[in-house]
Every structure is written in C-alpha cells, then in structure tokens.
C-alpha positions, 0 to 999 in steps of 0.5 A: 490485542491488535491484529495485522494481516500481511504483517511480514510484507512491506506496509504491514511490517512498517505498521508493526514497527510503528505500533511498537514505537507507540508502545504497543506490543500485544500484536498478532501478526498474520502472513504466509510465513513460508516465504522466507524472503520476507522474514527479516521484515519482522526481525526485532519486532515485538509481538505476541504471536504468529498465525499463518494466513490459512489458519487465520479465519479459524483462529479469529473464530476462536479468539475474536473476543480478545481482539481490539482492532484489525488491520487487514493489509494482507492481499495478492498485490501483483498487478501483472497477475491475470489469474482472476481466481487467485484474486477472488480467493485472496482479495475478495473471499478472504476479506469478506470472511474477515469483515463478517467476523469483525461484525460478529465480534464487534472489532474495528477494522481498517483494510487495504484498498488501492489507488489501482481501482481508479484505472485511467482516471476516467472518473477522477480520483475522488474517494466519494462513495458514489463514484465506486460503482463507476470505476474501471480498473485496468487489471484483475488486482484493481478489479478485486480491490474495487469489487470488495469496496463495492461489496463493503458499501452494500453491507447493512451489518458493519464493524463498529468502525471501519475504513478502507484505505486506497493506497497510491504509489507507496514506497519506502523501507522493507520492500526488499522482497518485492522484486518486480513490484517494488517501487521505482526508487528501489529499482533506481537505487539498485541500478545506480549502485550497479552501473552508475545509471538508471532506465525509466519507462519511455512514454507511449502517450503523446500527452507526456514526455519521457519521464513525465508520467505523473504519480502520487508517490506516498512515503510508507512512514506517512501511510502508517501514521494515517493507520494509527490515526484511524485506530485512535480517532476513529472518524466517520466510517468509509473509504479514504484515499491515501496519497499525498494529493500531489502528483510528481513525475518519474524524472523527479523521482530519478533525479532525487535518487541520484542526488540522495546517493551523491551520484551524477545523473545518468538517465535513459529510457526504455520501452514500457513492457508490452504486457503492461503497456495498455494498462499503464497509468500515466497520471494518479493524484489522490484527492485528500480532502476527506481524510483532512476533513476527518481531522488528520493533521500529520502531513506528508513527506515531500518526494524530496524528503521521502527519497532522501530518508529512504535512500540514506537511512535504509537502502544504503546499508540495507536497513529495515524500519 
C-alpha cells in the first residue's frame, strides 16, 4: 500500500496518475477533500481509500504496518501567506508527526521541500546538507520548508529510506485550482485566450531586463518520474534538488506559450505587486549533480517541450493528467 498526501493537489494528483500508469492501484490518498475545486484532479484515478488530512495521523497509527511507502506532498504552499502559525502546524508539526510514524513502522518516505528555501540564492543552489543551516528564505512558506529540512538532518532515528525533494518552479496539468499560485504558463494561457495578449512582471532589479528574470522551470511529468525512481531505486538518504538544472527567462516562457497556441506574440509588462516585490527571486537554478550521481537517467523536458505538451494536450480542452 502506497500513501500520497496532498493527493488532490497539483503534484500529488499527477503522481497518483503516474503510479496508476505503472500498474499500481493500492493507493491511499490523503487531502482536505472539503475543497471541491480540487475534486476533478482525482477523477478517474484508481485508489483504495480516501483519508481526510485531519484524520491521517490517527489512521497511520492504526494502519502503519500495512503501508509500504509514503509520499508526503501535502503542505500549505501559499508564498503570499504570512501567518507563521499556519505553516508551523501544517508544514512542520504535521510533517514531524508523519516522519516519526514512518520511523515507528519502518516506512520509506519521500517528502516535499522547496526551492523557496534558497531565498535570494546568497549561498547558491546546492543541495549539499552543509548549506541548509545557512539558507535565508524570503517568506514563512520557505522558512517552514527549511525548518523541517533542518529538523530532519538532526534526527538519529530515520525511516529505512528517506528523501526530501526541493521542488523548483513546477508547472503542468492539474493546477487549475491553484488560482494566484498557479504557474505563469497557466496564467499566460488564460490571458491570451481572453484578450490575445499577456502581461509579465516588470523587472525592478537593474541586473535584469523586463522579462529577463530567470527561473528553473520543471515539468510536473518529470517531477513524478523522479518520485518513482526514488521509490524503486532508493539511493542514498538525503535532500535532493528537483529542477532541470537550467534557468530560463520568463520571456521565453511567454513566447513559447504564444507559439504553442499558434497566436501572434503580444507581451507587455506590469509592476510586480508591492506585497511580493522585496521577496521576489530573480534567479533560481537547481544544482542537479546529486540526483544524477544517484543514478537518475530519466532526463527532463526542455521548456519548449514542456510548454507545448502542457498547452496543447491539457490547457486546450481543460484536460487532466
């Protein structure tokens, strides 16, 4: 039995789909199922049970001996939320409870960390454990992910296998419910569909031209392939970056969205909102050597390949993965 928390969400639902494609159906999905806007993400998926987020810890205490693997992807991911107590409860305390039960029942664990832990990149983007204590995230979400990473690295008692995945800018199908937190590709598609044009954030950093802000965009289909690799191969325990290793400009993303929609480019710029301006990452690029040395050979979609697949096979027609 495999458990996926956050299973009705973006990455979680894509992982459930990928597990199904691999012939795995004995899946228990965990989420806040009262949020109906995410319901379609799990439609058509094969699973054996749904467990509410608030009930999961007690459920795991009762059924832990039957669980073979846990993907703990459930988290509060809103980078514009500044109530630290919410992150302390959902991203730290809850994750500690999951970890301790994985230790007790000898359950392998993969959990979601984040590229947001790197802040402005003052210490680079290496997933070397020695760097974790130095990192300075830009918001409570990033703090919560880094705080849990730091807690994990101090533990003497661990699951039989564990990996923390620092997701960079993930995009792809099943993010229809994410509203403001959805990928720029998703917002670009909707803007272009509505009025034939799109707006990007203007650069407020003299080192970057408008649209020249650089991020490591990684396609969700690649993310879930790495998740399966870790389950099957179980390399050395540790925290692993999960990006492509290649930063790309937002203007490239926009141009490829227009191209995939067969539309004429019409791109303009607006000021970055004040509430996130001083916490805006102008550059991220995952150092991917650790995962590659661990034996991962699955490769990654280029931005051009990923945007085309996402737009033409999912956004056009509002299809799900």
